[in-house]
N, C-alpha and C positions, 0 to 999 in steps of 0.2 A: 651778306653785306648790308650794313646799316644804311638806310636812306633817310633823308631829311625832307619833310614837307612843310612849306611855309604857307599859311593862310594869309596871303600877301596884301590884300586890299587895305587893311588897316594895321599893318605890321610895322612898327617903328624901329625894329631891330634887325632888319634884313641884312645890313652891312655886317653886323656882329655875327649873324648866322653864317654868312658867306665865309668869314674868316675862320670860324671853327670848322666848317665843312672843308675848306681848302687845306687846313692843317691835317685833317684826317682822310682826305681824298674821297669825301662822300658825294654821292649824287644828291642834288637839291632840286626838288620840284617846287617851283614858284607858281602857286595857283592863284589866278586873279580873273576878275571880270573887267578890270579897268586897265589903266595905262601905267604899267610898272616897268621900270628899266632893270635889266639884269646884266651881270658881268658877261663878257664874252669868254665863256669857259665851257668846254664840252660836257662838263659834269653838271652845269646849271641849266635846267630845262624850264622854259617859260610855258606854262599851261594856261591857255585862255579858255575860260568857260563863259557860257551865256550869262547875261545879267539875271539875277534872281536871288532871292533871299538865302537859298541853301545850295546853290549850284557848286560853289567852290567846296563847301563842306561835304557835299555828296561825293564829289570827285575824290577828295582825300580819303574819306571814310571807306569808300569802295576799294581803295588800292593799298592802304597802309597795311603792313604785315607785322607780325611779332618782331619786336626789337627796333622797328623804325621809330622815328621821332617826329612829332608834329609841333610846330611853333604856332600857337594861336591864343587869342584872348577870348575866343568863343567857347564857353564852358560846355554847351551841349556837344560841340565837335570834339572837345577833349574827351568827353565821356564815350563817344562813339569810337574814338581811337583806342582808348583803354580797353573797351570791350573786344576790339579786334586783336588785342595783344600788343599794341603799340604803346608808346610813351608820349606824354604831352607836357609842354612847358609854356607858360605865358611870357609876354615880353618883359615883365618885371622880375622874371626869374622864379615865379611861383610854379612849382612842380605839381601837376595833377597826378594823383595816385588812386588806386582802388579804395584806399582808406579815407581820402578826403573829397572825392568827387561828389558824393551824395550831399555833403554839407555845402559844397560850392554851388551845386544845382539849386538847393533850397534857398540859399542866400540870393541867388540870381532871381528866383521867382519872387521873393519878398521885395527886392529892390524894384523889380518891374512893376509890381502891384503899387508900391509907394509912388513910383513915377506917374502911373496912371491916375493916382489920387492927387497929383500935383505937389507931393511932399518932397520929391527929389528932382534935381535937374543938373545940368551942366556937364555931364559926362565925366569920363575919367580924367584924373590930373595928368599933366605932361610927365613923361619919364625923366627922372633925374639921372645924373651920372651914376649914382650908387645902384639904381635899378638896372642900368645897362651892365654894370659890373656883376651884379647878382645874376643877370641873365647869362652872361658869358660863362660864369662859374657853373651855373646849373646845367647849361647845355653841354659843356665839357664833361661834367660828371655823368650825364645821361648817355653821351656817346661812349664813354669808357665802359659804363655798366652794360650797355647794349652789346658792345664788342666782346666783353667777358662772357656774357650769357649766350652768345651766338655759337 
């Protein structure tokens, strides 16, 4: 059975993920160190972890199984999920794969270095409706692919 993991603290597409999960009857693990509201649904499980830079990431990476899906904007977490046989998608619908994760990690390192030099700032842009639509489509495709391969 495919399960969905949400790296929830900075996840702007929780509602969209709940809709896809409900349509497919998936268990959703909402992993957070903060105050996140979840629907009253026995398949939606709120997981509270201690505050810390990698607490939610570690919880997810230790439990994700082949075929499971993680929703995250955290590229190192996406990499860990892929190594465990899981799948990963970002809030804008970007799918992380074994073929593109190396480039994503390298780009992240370059951007971090540029921020440290004061060249970049401001953080990510807000999600547009087209990003949310792309996310819904990508998550739906990943769920279907995971079910086919199970």
